[in-house]
C-alpha positions, -999 to +999 in steps of 0.1 A: +056+316-515+037+348-506-001+353-511-007+381-537-024+411-520-059+414-533-092+433-527-103+409-500-071+417-481-076+454-486-112+452-474-100+435-442-074+462-436-100+489-441-122+471-416-097+475-388-079+507-397-093+542-403-096+544-441-080+579-442-048+561-430-049+534-457-034+541-491-040+518-520-015+511-548-018+540-573-024+565-545+008+558-526+034+587-528+066+578-546+085+587-514+074+554-500+089+534-530+125+541-521+148+554-493+171+584-493+193+573-522+166+559-544+188+531-558+161+505-552+125+514-562+095+492-554+060+501-543+040+482-516+004+471-525-009+490-495+005+516-472-009+519-436-001+547-413-005+531-379-012+548-345-005+521-319+008+486-311-026+471-312-032+481-348+002+467-358-006+435-339-039+431-357-023+437-391+005+412-384-019+385-372-037+388-405-005+390-426+009+359-408-022+339-413-023+348-450+014+348-457+015+384-469+049+402-467+052+433-445+078+460-445+081+486-417+091+522-424+099+553-404+113+585-420+128+566-450+163+582-444+181+549-449+207+544-476+207+506-483+171+498-493+162+485-459+128+501-458+118+493-494+089+468-499+109+444-521+081+419-523+052+443-523+025+435-498+019+457-468+040+486-457+035+498-421+045+534-416+051+543-379+056+581-383+023+588-365+036+569-334+057+599-324+049+604-287+074+608-259+056+587-233+075+591-201+106+608-187+119+590-156+143+615-141+150+592-111+162+563-133+176+585-161+154+570-188+129+581-214+103+559-230+093+568-266+073+555-295+093+545-326+083+575-348+099+601-325+125+620-344+161+620-331+162+658-332+130+661-312+142+636-286+175+654-282+158+688-277+132+673-252+157+657-229+182+686-230+153+709-218+153+687-188+191+689-184+196+654-197+214+639-226+208+612-252+243+606-266+238+587-300+243+614-327+238+601-362+242+627-389+206+625-401+187+642-373+153+637-390+156+599-387+133+581-363+144+564-331+129+532-344+151+534-375+181+543-353+175+512-332+169+490-363+203+499-377+221+503-344+231+538-356+263+554-343+272+589-353+299+614-344+299+609-306+304+571-307+341+574-299+333+586-264+297+575-257+292+544-279+263+536-302+225+532-300+228+496-286+245+510-255+214+532-247+185+507-250+171+494-217+140+477-231+120+473-263+083+465-268+078+447-301+052+431-322+064+397-335+056+385-370+027+364-357+012+395-340+022+387-304+033+417-283+064+412-262+088+433-241+124+424-242+147+438-216+138+459-185+145+493-170+173+481-149+210+488-151+222+451-149+206+421-165+219+385-167+185+369-170+189+346-200+197+354-236+195+391-245+166+390-270+165+428-269+200+429-285+189+407-313+163+432-323+188+461-323+204+462-357+181+436-372+166+462-396+130+452-392+135+416-401+128+400-367+101+422-350+084+456-352+095+481-325+065+498-310+081+513-278+116+518-265+130+528-231+163+546-236+191+553-211+200+590-206+230+608-190+233+641-172+237+669-198+274+681-200+275+718-191+305+727-213+314+718-249+342+732-271+352+722-306+386+723-323+391+727-360+426+716-372+437+721-409+465+700-424+483+702-457+477+666-465+452+638-457+481+616-446+491+641-419+456+646-406+448+609-403+482+600-389+475+624-361+443+606-350+460+576-331+484+601-316+455+622-303+438+592-288+470+582-270+468+615-251+438+600-232+419+633-235+387+615-243+373+636-272+336+634-278+341+634-316+370+632-340+358+638-376+378+638-408+369+660-438+385+669-471+386+703-488+364+690-516+337+679-492+338+713-474+334+732-507+304+710-516+288+718-483+295+755-486+279+756-520+249+735-507+243+757-476+253+790-492+276+799-463+313+798-456+333+774-435+359+791-412+387+777-433+386+760-467+422+765-481+438+733-470+435+697-482+424+680-450+408+688-416+401+672-383+371+685-363+371+675-326+347+682-298+354+680-260+326+680-234+321+677-197+313+698-166+347+711-157+358+739-181+393+739-168+397+702-175+382+706-210+405+735-218+435+715-206+424+686-229+419+706-261+451+726-255+470+693-253+455+681-286+460+715-303+497+715-293+502+679-304+486+686-338+509+716-344+539+695-337+526+669-362+524+694-390+490+711-385+487+745-401+467+760-372+442+750-345+410+770-343+390+770-310+353+770-316+339+780-283+308+801-290+273+787-298+272+806-331+306+793-343+298+757-331+265+758-350+282+771-382+309+744-382+288+715-372+259+724-395+284+723-424+296+689-412+260+677-408+252+687-444+280+666-460+258+638-473+231+662-487+259+684-503+275+655-521+241+643-532+233+677-546+266+678-565+257+648-588+227+633-605+230+599-588+253+583-562+256+553-540+273+549-506+298+526-489+301+530-451+329+506-442+346+505-409+383+497-406+408+497-378+417+533-368+453+529-379+442+519-414+420+549-422+447+569-440+456+539-462+420+532-470+412+568-480+444+568-501+431+537-518+398+554-527+418+582-544+437+556-564+405+538-573+389+571-584+417+577-609+417+540-620+380+539-627+376+575-639+348+582-614+345+607-585+347+591-550+344+618-523+345+607-486+344+618-450+342+599-418+344+593-381+382+592-378+380+584-341+362+550-346+373+541-382+339+545-398+342+560-433+314+573-456+325+569-492+303+580-521+305+569-558+291+596-580+275+592-614+282+628-626+261+625-658+277+592-669+258+569-692+236+547-671+250+513-683+286+525-678+277+539-644+262+506-633+294+488-645+318+512-627+296+513-596+298+475-593+336+475-599+340+503-573+320+485-547+336+451-553+371+467-548+361+489-518+346+461-498+374+437-507+399+463-495+381+467-462+381+430-457+418+428-463+423+455-436+402+434-411+373+458-416+335+453-420+310+462-446+290+486-425+297+508-395+263+522-389+240+523-420+231+486-420+230+460-447+194+462-461+192+450-497+222+467-511+250+451-491+237+415-488+262+399-510+291+418-494+280+407-459+280+371-470+315+374-484+327+392-452+311+369-426+313+336-443+288+307-446+287+297-410+277+331-396+252+337-423+237+303-416+233+312-379+217+345-388+192+327-411+184+303-382+177+332-359+154+348-385+136+315-389+129+312-352+113+347-351+097+346-385+093+310-399+071+323-428+097+350-437+070+377-441+088+405-422+109+427-444+119+398-467+149+399-489+171+419-465+204+413-447+210+375-449+180+363-469 
C-alpha cells in the first residue's frame, strides 16, 4: 500500500530542506519513537524539523505523489500513541515553528504557529492583560497538539475546551495544498465548519501550520479552596450540590490521599493537608473580589454541612502555586512510582463519578493491580492509571487488557465515552469502535477518505 522510503526519497528531502534539520534512521533520537507513556514504539524512516508551511507543503506534495506515510509531531506529550510513526515513512516535527505571530488586542485574538508551547502562550497573553482559558495539565504541550486532541483541562467546567477558542486554522492538506478554515470573526454560518473537523482529528486530516485563537480579558482575582473529606463518596457526592449553587467555579478537581502522597514524594515538598482520604480543589476567578468571596464562602459552608473536615482558603500566590503545582504533577508522580503504566481518560456523567471511581477500587482488588486515579470532577473527566509495579511482562499485558476492557465497558454502561481530552490515537481505536458503533465509524472513515484518499497522513490512528 505504501512505498518503502528509500535513498532516492531521502535525497529529494535533502534537496528541499536544510540537511542539518533532516535526520536519517539510525541517527533519530529514541524520543521520537514514542510518546509520553512509551507503550507503542516505532521509528520513522526520516525525521524532518520544519520551519514553515511552505516546507511542509513541499514535503506533502512529494509524499502524496509517492504514497509515503507521514506523521506529524509536536512535543510528544501525548498518551495514546497518536504521534508515533506506526507505518514508518516521514515524521514532520513542528517544534521549530514556535512563533507568536500577532496579538490583535482590538479583536481579542492571537495568531500562533503550531509549535508554540501552552505555557509560553499563557505567559505572553497574560503580560498583555489577556487570558487563554484552556488549561491542560501538560503545560509543555504545543498548541498544535492541543488543537489536534481538542484538549480540555482543569478550567473546562467554566470556560470550555480548546475547540471553543479556535477562530481559524491554516493547514496543509495531504496533497500539499494550503488552506485556511474559519475566519477571525465572532459568528460564522458560512457552510460546513471544516475548521471543527480538524480540531480533535489528531493529525489524520491535515497538518496545522497556523492558528488564530480567541482570548478573554484576564480576570483580576483568583482564589482557590481546598476541601478534605473522610471518604471519596462524600467528596464526589458534594460536586453536583456545589454546581447547583450556581457559583460558577473555574475548576473542580478531585484527588485522593494516595495521589497526593505520590506527588509530594515526586516534588519533594508537602501539600497543605494529606491526612484524609479524599479532597476537592476548587478555584473561583473574576474581577469582583466581593463576589468571588461570596461564592467560595457559599461553597465552603455547603461542603462543611455535607461532611467536609475543613475548608482551606488558598488566597496568596505562594499558596496557590504550591497547591496547583502539586496537582499539576500528578501524572508525572504516578509515572515515577512504577516501572510502567497505561492510562484511561474516560468521561462519564457528573453524577456517576463516585460510582465509577468506586468501581476502579473494586477492579484493583479483583485483578490484584494498582489503579490510582484523579480527575476533573466538575466535568466528569477521570484520569485512571493501571500500574505494572514490577509485575512479569506477560502477566502485566494480560491484566492491563482485562482492566481496560472492564474500565471502558463500565464507562459505556454509564453513558460515558472513551476519552475526555487525550484523544484516541492508536491505543483506543478498538474501544472507540465499540463505543460509537459501525455507522459513526463508517462516517468518520468517509471523512478521512475525502481529505486523504491515499491514507498517508498519520495512518493507523482513530478509526483506521
